[in-house]
N, C-alpha and C positions, 0 to 999 in steps of 0.2 A: 781256524781250520777251513771253514767254508770259503773265506777269501782266497786262501792258498789253492784250494781245489778249483775255484773259478778261474784263477790266474793260469793254472796249468791247462785247464780246458781251453782257454783262449789261445795259449801257445800251440796246442795241438791243432786247433782249427786253422790257425795261421799257416800251418805247414801244408794245408791243402792247396793245391795249385789252382789259381784263378787269375783273371786278367789284371788284378791290382795286387801289388806287393805291400802288405800292411804290417806295420811294426807298432808295438805297444809303446806309448809315451809313458815312461816309468817315473819321470821327474815330477809329475803332477797327477793328482788323483781327485776323483769325485767332481769332475767338471759338470756344469749344468748347461753351458752354452759357450760357443766359440765362434770367432769371426776372423777371417783373413782377407787382406787386401793391400795392394801396393807393396808386397813383400813384408808386411807387418801382420802379427797375430796377437789377438787379445782374447781373453776368456774370463768367465766367472765360474766359481764353484758352488756347491750346494750350500755353503755357508755365506754365499753372496760376496766373496772376496774377489776383486778384479785383479787380473794379471796381464802383463805384457811380456811377450817373448823376445829376449835379446840373445841371439846366438842359439844356444841350447839351454839357456837359463830362463826360468819363469820368474819375473820380477813383480813383486806385489805392488799394486797401485793403491793410493789412498782411497778411503771411502768404502761404501757398501753398495753393490749393484747386483741386480738379478739378470740384467741384459746389457751387453756392451757391443759396440760396433766400431770398425775402423775403415777408412777409405779416403778418397780425395777430399772429402769435407772435414777430415780430422777424426778425432776420437770422441764418441758420444756414448752415453749410458742412461739406463733407467733404473731407479731405485725400487725397493720393495713397496714404497709408498706411491709408486707411479709418477715420480718426479723425474723430469728429463734434464740431463746435464751435458755440458761440453767440457772436455779436458783442456784447460787453458793454463799454460805456464806452471804445470805441476799440481794444479788444483781443479776440482770439479766446480763449475759455475752453473747454477740452476737456470734453465731456459723456460720450462713450461711444466704444467701439471697434467694429471689424468692420462699419461702416456703408457701404453702397454708394450710396444715394440718399436724399434726404429732402425734405420739403415743409412750408412754414410757412403755407400758404394757408387752413387750416381756421379754425374759430372759436376762435382763440387756442390751438390745440393743434398738435402736429407729428406727422406720420406719417413712418415710415422704412422702408426695405427694406435688410436686411443682405446681406452677401456670399453668404449661403446662400439668398437669396430669401425669408427669413422677414420678414413685415411686422410692424411694431410701432407703438405710439402713445404719445406723451407727453401726458398730460392738460394742461388749461389751467393748473392750479396748478403742475405740474412745469415746463412750458414758460416761463411768465412768471416763476416764482419762481426759476428757476435763474440764479445769478449767479457761481457758482464752486464750488470743491471742497467747501465746507461746506454747499451747498444740498442739500435732500433730492432724491433721484432716484426717479422713479416711471415706469418704462417698462412698458407692457402689451403682451403679444404678441397679435397679431391672427390670425385663422384664414387658411388658404390659403398660397399662395406667389406673390410678385410681384417684378418687377424694377424697376418704376417706379410711383409713386403720386402723386396730387395731389388736394387737397381744395378745396372751395368751399362756398358757403352751402347748397347742396342735396345735398351728399354728397361722397364720395371716390371717384375713379376710379383704376383701376390696370390695368396690363398685366403678363402673366407672361412667362416665357422663351419661350413659344410664340407670343407676340404676341396672345394672347386678351385680351379686354377685360372688366373687371368694375366693378361699382358697389356701394358700401356706404354706408349711413346711419350716421354716426358723430357722437357728441356730445362735449361738452367733457371728459367723464370717460372718454372712449374706449369707452363702451358702444355696441354695434353689433348689427345683425341679420344679420351674415354677408354674403358677396358674392353678387351676382346677375350672371349672365352677360349680356353685351351683344353684339349682333351686330357683326361686323367684325374686322379685324386691324390693330393699331398697334404700333409699336416703342416709342414714348414718348407720353405724354399729359399735358396741362396743363389745369387748371381755373382760371378767372379769378375775381376777387373778386365779379363779378356773376353767377357761375354758368356762364358760357360755357365750352365745352369744345373744345379743339383738340388735334390729334395728328398724328404723322407715321408713315407705314408703312415697311416695309423697303425699298420702292422709292424713298423720298424724297418721296412724295406727301403733301400736307397736307390734312387733313379737319377739318370742324367739325360738331358735333352740333346738329341742329335741334330745335326744340320743347321745350327744357328750361324747366320752370317748377317752382315749389315743390310743386305738386300732381302734377306728372309729371317727377320728377327724371331719369328715364332718357331723356327726349326721344322723338323720333319717327323719327330716321334720320340718316344721315351725308351731308354734301354736300362735294364736292371744292372746294378753294380753289386755283385754277390758279396755278402758280408758274413754269412753263416751265424749271425746272431742279431737280434733286434737292435736298431739304432734309434736315437732320439734327436740327434742334431748333426748337421753336416755343413762344411764350408770348404771352399777351394780357392787356391791361389798359386801361381807360378809352378804348376805341375804337381802340387801336393794337395791331396784330399784329406781333410781332417774330419774324423767322425767320433761321436761320443755314443757309447752303447747304453742301453737301458740299465745295464748292471753296473755302470759307473766307469768303464774303461774308456780311455781316449787312445785313438790310433791315428797314425799318419800313414797315408797310402800313396804310392806312386805307380803309374801305369807300366 
Protein backbone atom coordinates (compact mmCIF):
# COMPACT_ATOMS: atom_id res chain seq x y z
CA UNK A 1 0.00 0.00 0.00
CA UNK A 2 2.80 2.42 0.89
CA UNK A 3 4.61 1.66 -2.38
CA UNK A 4 1.42 2.30 -4.36
CA UNK A 5 0.79 5.58 -2.54
CA UNK A 6 4.36 6.70 -3.16
CA UNK A 7 4.07 5.82 -6.86
CA UNK A 8 0.84 7.83 -7.19
CA UNK A 9 2.49 10.75 -5.41
CA UNK A 10 5.35 10.68 -7.90
CA UNK A 11 2.89 10.69 -10.80
CA UNK A 12 1.12 13.72 -9.31
CA UNK A 13 4.40 15.57 -8.84
CA UNK A 14 5.43 14.85 -12.42
CA UNK A 15 2.31 16.59 -13.70
CA UNK A 16 3.59 19.87 -12.24
CA UNK A 17 5.04 21.97 -15.00
CA UNK A 18 8.79 22.62 -14.86
CA UNK A 19 11.73 22.93 -17.25
CA UNK A 20 12.33 19.18 -17.52
CA UNK A 21 9.83 16.53 -18.60
CA UNK A 22 10.45 13.52 -16.35
CA UNK A 23 9.05 10.03 -16.78
CA UNK A 24 9.28 7.15 -14.32
CA UNK A 25 11.35 4.21 -15.52
CA UNK A 26 8.95 1.37 -14.74
CA UNK A 27 11.04 -1.53 -16.07
CA UNK A 28 13.62 -1.41 -13.29
CA UNK A 29 13.34 -0.67 -9.58
CA UNK A 30 15.50 0.03 -6.54
CA UNK A 31 18.51 1.34 -8.43
CA UNK A 32 21.40 2.54 -6.31
CA UNK A 33 23.58 4.16 -8.96
CA UNK A 34 23.44 4.84 -12.71
CA UNK A 35 25.89 6.06 -15.34
CA UNK A 36 25.43 7.12 -18.97
CA UNK A 37 27.98 7.84 -21.67
CA UNK A 38 28.46 7.50 -25.43
CA UNK A 39 24.83 6.46 -25.82
CA UNK A 40 25.17 3.64 -23.28
CA UNK A 41 23.54 3.33 -19.84
CA UNK A 42 24.61 1.06 -16.98
CA UNK A 43 23.28 0.79 -13.44
CA UNK A 44 23.41 -1.18 -10.20
CA UNK A 45 20.52 -1.85 -7.83
CA UNK A 46 20.35 -2.11 -4.05
CA UNK A 47 21.04 -5.86 -4.36
CA UNK A 48 24.26 -4.91 -6.23
CA UNK A 49 23.04 -6.44 -9.49
CA UNK A 50 24.59 -4.66 -12.51
CA UNK A 51 22.52 -3.85 -15.61
CA UNK A 52 23.09 -2.63 -19.17
CA UNK A 53 20.33 -0.87 -21.09
CA UNK A 54 19.64 -2.22 -24.59
CA UNK A 55 16.84 -0.27 -26.26
CA UNK A 56 14.22 -0.15 -23.51
CA UNK A 57 15.29 -3.44 -21.92
CA UNK A 58 17.54 -3.71 -18.88
CA UNK A 59 19.89 -6.66 -19.38
CA UNK A 60 21.43 -8.17 -16.29
CA UNK A 61 25.23 -8.35 -16.36
CA UNK A 62 27.21 -11.01 -14.51
CA UNK A 63 28.73 -10.43 -11.10
CA UNK A 64 27.88 -8.22 -8.15
CA UNK A 65 28.76 -4.49 -8.14
CA UNK A 66 27.87 -1.48 -6.03
CA UNK A 67 29.24 1.02 -8.58
CA UNK A 68 29.49 0.86 -12.38
CA UNK A 69 30.63 3.28 -15.08
CA UNK A 70 30.66 3.42 -18.87
CA UNK A 71 32.51 5.73 -21.26
CA UNK A 72 35.30 5.97 -23.83
CA UNK A 73 37.50 3.75 -21.63
CA UNK A 74 34.92 0.94 -21.57
CA UNK A 75 32.79 -0.49 -18.76
CA UNK A 76 34.28 -0.66 -15.27
CA UNK A 77 32.88 -1.50 -11.85
CA UNK A 78 33.56 -1.70 -8.12
CA UNK A 79 32.40 -4.56 -5.91
CA UNK A 80 31.19 -4.37 -2.34
CA UNK A 81 34.65 -5.55 -1.31
CA UNK A 82 36.19 -2.47 -2.98
CA UNK A 83 37.63 -4.50 -5.84
CA UNK A 84 37.93 -2.76 -9.22
CA UNK A 85 36.98 -4.61 -12.40
CA UNK A 86 36.93 -4.05 -16.16
CA UNK A 87 34.27 -5.71 -18.34
CA UNK A 88 36.21 -7.75 -20.90
CA UNK A 89 34.55 -10.10 -23.41
CA UNK A 90 31.50 -10.68 -21.24
CA UNK A 91 33.35 -11.15 -17.96
CA UNK A 92 34.64 -8.97 -15.13
CA UNK A 93 38.43 -8.98 -14.79
CA UNK A 94 39.93 -7.63 -11.58
CA UNK A 95 42.24 -4.64 -11.89
CA UNK A 96 42.86 -3.28 -8.38
CA UNK A 97 41.77 -3.28 -4.75
CA UNK A 98 40.67 -0.66 -2.18
CA UNK A 99 38.66 1.36 -4.73
CA UNK A 100 35.58 3.33 -3.65
CA UNK A 101 34.42 4.96 -6.91
CA UNK A 102 35.58 5.27 -10.51
CA UNK A 103 34.66 6.93 -13.79
CA UNK A 104 35.34 5.99 -17.42
CA UNK A 105 34.10 9.23 -18.97
CA UNK A 106 37.48 10.80 -19.72
CA UNK A 107 39.34 10.72 -23.02
CA UNK A 108 39.88 6.94 -22.86
CA UNK A 109 41.36 7.13 -19.35
CA UNK A 110 39.84 6.20 -15.97
CA UNK A 111 39.84 8.15 -12.70
CA UNK A 112 39.36 6.50 -9.32
CA UNK A 113 38.88 7.43 -5.69
CA UNK A 114 40.05 4.86 -3.17
CA UNK A 115 38.64 4.05 0.26
CA UNK A 116 41.01 6.61 1.84
CA UNK A 117 39.81 9.37 -0.55
CA UNK A 118 43.06 9.24 -2.53
CA UNK A 119 42.40 10.01 -6.21
CA UNK A 120 44.16 8.17 -9.01
CA UNK A 121 44.27 7.93 -12.78
CA UNK A 122 44.74 5.09 -15.26
CA UNK A 123 46.27 6.38 -18.46
CA UNK A 124 44.78 5.69 -21.88
CA UNK A 125 47.28 2.92 -22.55
CA UNK A 126 46.58 1.27 -19.19
CA UNK A 127 42.79 1.59 -19.44
CA UNK A 128 42.39 0.38 -23.01
CA UNK A 129 45.23 -2.12 -22.85
CA UNK A 130 44.09 -3.91 -19.70
CA UNK A 131 42.60 -7.29 -20.62
CA UNK A 132 43.68 -9.46 -17.70
CA UNK A 133 46.32 -10.35 -15.15
CA UNK A 134 49.11 -10.29 -17.75
CA UNK A 135 48.34 -6.73 -18.85
CA UNK A 136 50.68 -3.97 -17.66
CA UNK A 137 49.31 -1.86 -14.81
CA UNK A 138 49.99 1.86 -14.64
CA UNK A 139 48.04 3.71 -11.99
CA UNK A 140 49.08 7.28 -11.20
CA UNK A 141 48.25 9.04 -7.95
CA UNK A 142 46.62 12.44 -8.30
CA UNK A 143 46.90 15.27 -5.76
CA UNK A 144 44.29 16.07 -3.14
CA UNK A 145 41.55 13.99 -1.54
CA UNK A 146 38.21 13.20 -3.21
CA UNK A 147 35.25 10.89 -2.62
CA UNK A 148 33.70 11.12 -6.11
CA UNK A 149 35.11 12.19 -9.47
CA UNK A 150 33.95 12.26 -13.08
CA UNK A 151 35.56 13.38 -16.34
CA UNK A 152 34.48 14.78 -19.68
CA UNK A 153 36.00 16.54 -22.69
CA UNK A 154 36.80 19.76 -20.81
CA UNK A 155 38.16 18.36 -17.56
CA UNK A 156 37.54 16.27 -14.47
CA UNK A 157 35.21 17.36 -11.67
CA UNK A 158 35.31 16.01 -8.13
CA UNK A 159 33.87 16.46 -4.66
CA UNK A 160 35.59 15.74 -1.35
CA UNK A 161 34.20 14.40 1.92
CA UNK A 162 33.14 17.95 2.87
CA UNK A 163 31.17 18.26 -0.41
CA UNK A 164 33.59 20.88 -1.74
CA UNK A 165 33.80 20.95 -5.55
CA UNK A 166 36.97 20.90 -7.65
CA UNK A 167 37.98 20.91 -11.31
CA UNK A 168 41.15 19.56 -12.93
CA UNK A 169 42.53 19.49 -16.46
CA UNK A 170 43.72 15.93 -17.13
CA UNK A 171 45.09 14.38 -20.32
CA UNK A 172 45.34 10.81 -21.59
CA UNK A 173 48.67 10.31 -19.80
CA UNK A 174 47.19 11.59 -16.52
CA UNK A 175 49.24 14.78 -16.62
CA UNK A 176 47.44 17.53 -14.76
CA UNK A 177 47.67 21.05 -13.39
CA UNK A 178 46.17 20.31 -9.97
CA UNK A 179 42.69 21.00 -8.63
CA UNK A 180 40.92 24.36 -8.80
CA UNK A 181 38.19 25.05 -6.25
CA UNK A 182 34.69 25.72 -7.64
CA UNK A 183 31.91 27.45 -5.72
CA UNK A 184 29.05 25.41 -4.26
CA UNK A 185 28.53 22.15 -2.38
CA UNK A 186 27.65 18.74 -3.89
CA UNK A 187 27.62 15.18 -2.60
CA UNK A 188 28.16 13.60 -6.02
CA UNK A 189 28.92 14.95 -9.47
CA UNK A 190 28.80 13.60 -13.02
CA UNK A 191 30.22 14.90 -16.29
CA UNK A 192 28.59 13.98 -19.60
CA UNK A 193 30.28 13.08 -22.86
CA UNK A 194 29.43 16.56 -24.19
CA UNK A 195 30.95 18.26 -21.13
CA UNK A 196 27.69 18.98 -19.29
CA UNK A 197 27.97 18.77 -15.50
CA UNK A 198 25.23 17.70 -13.09
CA UNK A 199 25.32 16.97 -9.38
CA UNK A 200 23.28 16.31 -6.25
CA UNK A 201 23.76 18.00 -2.88
CA UNK A 202 23.26 16.59 0.60
CA UNK A 203 19.61 17.74 0.62
CA UNK A 204 18.87 15.78 -2.57
CA UNK A 205 18.67 18.87 -4.81
CA UNK A 206 19.89 18.51 -8.41
CA UNK A 207 22.08 21.18 -10.04
CA UNK A 208 23.67 21.74 -13.43
CA UNK A 209 26.68 23.93 -14.24
CA UNK A 210 26.01 26.71 -16.73
CA UNK A 211 28.32 28.22 -19.34
CA UNK A 212 30.80 25.36 -19.75
CA UNK A 213 32.89 25.60 -22.93
CA UNK A 214 36.33 24.46 -24.07
CA UNK A 215 37.65 27.95 -23.37
CA UNK A 216 35.82 28.25 -20.04
CA UNK A 217 35.70 24.71 -18.60
CA UNK A 218 34.73 25.96 -15.13
CA UNK A 219 31.50 27.47 -16.45
CA UNK A 220 29.73 30.45 -14.96
CA UNK A 221 27.45 29.23 -12.18
CA UNK A 222 24.98 26.63 -10.89
CA UNK A 223 21.28 26.31 -11.79
CA UNK A 224 18.82 24.21 -9.86
CA UNK A 225 16.96 21.47 -11.74
CA UNK A 226 13.57 21.17 -9.95
CA UNK A 227 12.71 17.58 -9.04
CA UNK A 228 10.09 17.99 -6.27
CA UNK A 229 11.58 15.09 -4.31
CA UNK A 230 15.07 14.38 -2.92
CA UNK A 231 17.47 12.64 -5.30
CA UNK A 232 20.61 10.65 -4.58
CA UNK A 233 22.19 10.08 -7.97
CA UNK A 234 22.23 11.69 -11.41
CA UNK A 235 23.82 11.16 -14.82
CA UNK A 236 23.34 12.77 -18.25
CA UNK A 237 23.96 11.77 -21.86
CA UNK A 238 22.51 12.64 -25.28
CA UNK A 239 19.89 15.03 -23.91
CA UNK A 240 18.57 12.61 -21.29
CA UNK A 241 18.95 13.22 -17.57
CA UNK A 242 18.72 10.07 -15.45
CA UNK A 243 17.93 10.55 -11.75
CA UNK A 244 17.43 8.17 -8.84
CA UNK A 245 15.34 9.34 -5.90
CA UNK A 246 16.02 8.65 -2.24
CA UNK A 247 12.75 6.69 -2.21
CA UNK A 248 13.97 4.32 -4.94
CA UNK A 249 12.34 5.69 -8.11
CA UNK A 250 14.35 6.08 -11.30
CA UNK A 251 13.33 8.76 -13.78
CA UNK A 252 14.57 9.89 -17.17
CA UNK A 253 14.11 13.57 -18.00
CA UNK A 254 14.35 15.63 -21.17
CA UNK A 255 14.48 19.44 -21.40
